[in-house]
N, C-alpha and C positions, 0 to 999 in steps of 0.2 A: 691578111696576115702579113705583117711586116717582119723582115728578117735582118738581123745584124750578125755579122760573122756567120757561124754555122748553125745557129739556133734561132728560133722565132722569138720575137719580143713580145708580141701580143697575140694571144689565141683565146677564144671563148669556145668552150665545148658545149655541144647541144644537149638539151635535156628533153625527155619525152614527158611533157607536163601532164597530158591527158591520162596516160597510164600511171604516172606518179600520184596524181590526185586520188585515182581509184585505189591504188595500193595504200596511201596514207589513210584513206577513209575506212577501208576494211580493217587495217591494222588497229586504228583507234576504236572502231566498233567492237572488234574482238576483245580489246583491252577493257572496255567499258563493261561489257557483258561478263567477262571472266572475273571482274572484281564485284560487280553489284549483284549478280545472281547468287553466288554463295552467301553474300550478306543477307539477301532476302530470305534465303532458305534457313539461315541460322536464326533470324528474327522469328520466322514461322515456327520453327522447332521450339524456341523458347516460349512463345505463346501457346503452342500445343501442350507443353508440359503444364503450364498453368491451367489451361482448359481441362485437361485430364484430372488434374488434382481437385478441381471443383466438381467434377462429375465422376465419382468413383463407381457409381451404379452402372456404367456403360458396359455392354457386352463386348466380347472380342471383336465382333464385326463392326460395331459402332466406333470402337477405338481405331480400327483399321481405316474406316471411312473418314473419321476425323483426321487421321494422319494424312491421308491422301488429299483431303480438302485443304488443310493447312499448308502442306508442302506445295501444292499447286498454286495456292495463294502466294506463297513465298517466291515461287518462280515468276509469277506475274508481277509482284512487287519489285523483284530484281530487274525484270525487263523494263519496267516503267522508270525505275531509277536510272538504268542505263540510257534510255531514250532522253531523259531529262538532262543528263550530262552530255550525251553525244550531239544531239541536234543543235542546241544554242552555241556550243563552244567548238567541238571537234570537227563538225562538218564544214564550217567556214574556215577553221584553222588549217585543215588539210589543203583546201584550195589556196590559201594565202601562202602556206609553206612551199607548195609546188610552184607557185608564181614567183616567189622571191629567190628561189635557188639559182645560184650562178657559180660557175667554176671557170676561172680565167687565169691565164699566164700573163703577168704583167712584169716585164723585164726579169729580174732575178727573183721575183716572188710568185707564188701560187696563191691566188685570191679566192676565198670561199665566202660567198654571201648566203646566209641561211636564216631560217626562222619564220614565224608566222606573224603573230602580233608584234613581237619584238624582233627586229631584224639584227643579226649579228654579222658584222663584216670583219673577216679575219684574213690576215696575210701571213704566209709562211715563207720564209726564205728557202730556197731549194737546198742550200747546204745543210739545213736543219731537218729536212725530210729524208726518210729512208723506208725501205720496204713497202713498195706499192704492191697491193694485193687485190684480187677480185674474189668475191664470194657470192654464193647464191643458195639461199635457204628455200624451204618449201613454198613460202608465201611469195617470195620473189620469183621463184620459178613459175608459179602460177600466172604471174603477170609478164613473164618473159623478160625479167630484168635481172641485173646483177648489182652488187654494191662495190664501189672502189673504196679501198681502205688504205691509209697510209699512216705511218708513225712519225711523230715529231720528236726529235731527240733532245731538244733544249729543255723543254718543260716536262714535268711529270704529269702526264695527261694520257687519257685513254686514246686509242687509235681513232683517227678522224674517219668517218664513214660518210659516203655520198651515194645516194640512191638516185635512180632515174636517168643516168647518163646514157645517151645513145651510143652503142658499140663500145661497151666498157673496156673490153680487151684492147681495142686499138688506142683508147684514151690512156690506158696504163702504159702501153708501149711507147706512145708519144711522150708522155711525161718522163719515162725512163731515158728516152733518147735526149730530151732536153736537159735532163739532169746530168747525163753523161757528157754532153757537149759543154756544159757550164764547167764541169770538173776539169775538162781538158784545156779550156781556154784560160 
């Protein structure tokens, strides 16, 4: 860590990559399943309606059994579609996103490198950053992590969120100290 005046010039914050990979993978798996399973069930219900129109002679029990079979098939179809999307893309993407993530202080800038297949390298001037926040949702809490969030005032953009930082509260406090030291100098 190199110091100039009262604030550090270069700092790179540590990221717990192993936990972050598991978090990204679970998050993407839940997303894939929550999209594809309802789709599979809707397809199954559509096919069930057509099937029951072809067989009006079915008794109530045969209709209930057909409904159970079609909905079960829809669930399986949804899970297969989720697996087809998750394993070839999201499984590897989660690893890449965790490996590429970097948060550094470089002079008057906060540099964030993120992304999986496409790496995005952004630099934010400290004078444009305000409101450092940490938050923890249920999934983050399960992995023992918090998210660091900050707002950029120059552009109309959503808050920037960074997952996986080790000891997020001290990172937030350190960034606030650096920011305050820069304003005073």
